[in-house]
Structure formats: C-alpha cells, structure tokens
N, C-alpha and C positions, 0 to 999 in steps of 0.2 A: 661639521658631520662627526658623527661618533665613530670610533673604533671598537670592535668587539674582538676580543682573541679567544679563538676557540681552546677549551681547557675541559679536563675531566673535572671530579669533584675532590675539595679538599677533605681531609679527615673530619673535620668539624661538620662538615655537609651532608655525611653519611650517617644514616640511621639503621640500627639493628632492626631486622625484619622488612626492610625494604627490598623489593623484586624490581630490577631493572630489566627490561625486555629490549634486547637491542635489535636495531635494523641497519642495513637490510639482512635479510637471510642471505646465503652463500650457496649456490648450486654448485656442485663438485663436478668438474669434468674429468674423463678419463685422462686427458692431458695433465691436469693438474696431477693427479694421482701418480702418474708415470714420471713426471717431472721431479716431484717432491721426493719420491721413492728413490729415485736415481741419484738425484742430488744429494741426498744424505747416505748413499752407499749401502741402502736396505736393499738387497738382492732377492728378498722374500717373494716367492713365486705366486703367493696369494694377490700380489699387488701388481705384478708384471707380465704373468702367462695366462692368458684367458683360456686358452686350451685346457691347460693343467687345472686351473682353478675350477673349471665346469666338471671336473670329476670329483670335487672335493665336496664338504657337507653343506657348503652354500651355495654350490653350482655355479659361482661366477667371481669374479676379482672382487675384492673387498677395498676400501679407502684405506689407505695407510692411517693406522691410529694416531699417530704422532702428527700427521697433517690435521686429522679431526681436533685433536688436542690444542693444536696450535692456533687453529683457526677459531675454535671455541673462546679461548682466552683473548686473542687477537680481537675478536669482534666486540669485547668490552672497553677497549682502550680508548675509544673516543669519548664515551659517555662517562667513563669511571677515572681514568687514571692518566690521560693524556697531560703531560706537564706537571701532575701532581703528585706522582709516585717517585720515591726515592729509591725502592728496589723490590724486586720480586724475592720473597724470602725462602719461598718452598711450598711444595704440595705435601698435604697430608693422605690424600686419598685421589686415585684416579681409576674410573672404571668405564668399561664399554659394554654396557648390557645388551646391545643390538648393533649389528654391523650398520655401517653407511656405505652405500655403494656409488659407484659412479652415476651421474645423473640425479641423485638424491639431493635436496636443498637443506642445510643445516641452519637451524634456528636457535638463537642462544638467548638465554637470560642469566642474571646474575642476583645471588641474593645475600645482603650482608648479615652476617651470622653473628659476629663478634667484633669488638674494637675496643681498644684500650691504649692510653698515653704509654709511649716508651719510656722505660727506666732509665735508659742510658743515653736517650738522643733527645735533648730538649727540643721542642717544636715539631716533633714527629710523633706518629702513632701507628699501631699494628692494627690491620684490619684483616678479618678472616670472611673469606668470600667463597660460596659454593657457586660454580660456573655449571649450568645444565644445558645441553645440546639435544634438540629433537629434530627429527626428519620432518618432511612435509605432511606426514600422517599422525604427528604429535608422539611418535614413539621415542623414548628417550635412548639415545645413540652414544651418549657421553656423558660423565659428570666427574667433577672434581673440586676439592677443596684445597685453597691455598691461602697462604698469609703474605701481606704486601705492606711495606712500610711507605706511610704516606705522609704529605707535609701536612702541617696545621697552617690555616689560611693566614693569620696574622704574622706568624714567623715566616713563612715563605715570600711573602708580599714585601718583605724588609730587604730581602737579598737583591 
C-alpha cells in the first residue's frame, strides 16, 4: 500500500506566471466576523454594531479586513506552502477595493510573480506571490503581494 503525504509545492515546482485557483471558497458568517473582531481586540463599530453601521456609507457591517486577508492567504496554504515554506517574509501591498460582507463567499487565487534562489540560504528560494480574493459575484475584494522563503525539493528531502 502507498502512503501519500499532503504538501505544498517546492520552490523548484513553482513557475512564474502560474495561477492557482484555490478551493473551496469560504462563506463568511456574522459569527466569524464578530469572533475574529473581538478576538483581535478590534472594537471598530463597522464590524460589531449593525445599527450604527446602517447609518454609515455601506449601510451595513463590513467583514473585518484582517479576517479577509488572513483567509485569503490561508486558503493558499494546502496547495502552495504546506510543509514547504521556511518563512513568510512580508507583504509589499495589501488592498481592499470592495467590501466583503457577512454572508459573502470569498474565492481566492494565487499567481507566482517572481522567484529567485536565496543568496544567503543554501537550498532555499524567495517567491513573490500575488493573492487575489473575489466575492461570489467575481468582484475583487482583496489583493496582496507577499514574499515567502521556500525550500528547494532536493535540499528539504535530505533533512
């Protein structure tokens, strides 16, 4: 019998220009939004107070943008970085061009923008990824560009 270990992709397996569409989508509930917002001590009324939010420009509560960002990046883990990442190095850009509301479903994809071998860490490389999140209507609700340090397959398998 075979054993298959679920993992992300190694640096060597990523090609610039490839777009990964991640599944499943994630329908965000009001409970998700309130829990995340209070867990992170964000007391912003736009996320917690439906009555107050009704009088604001969007007319209803918005999903906490940090929840949106975390879910957007998190949805890529199983397909791209599970067990093959060394570290998340940082974000260059993060934008939220359209609000996400409780009840919306977030669909995400990742595009490999750039990659290079690390000059200081043998057997590892730096990959630049653009993550894009869309709601159920296809409207972009979040986008970010980040760099991650990834293992090269041959080096990591020796460990």
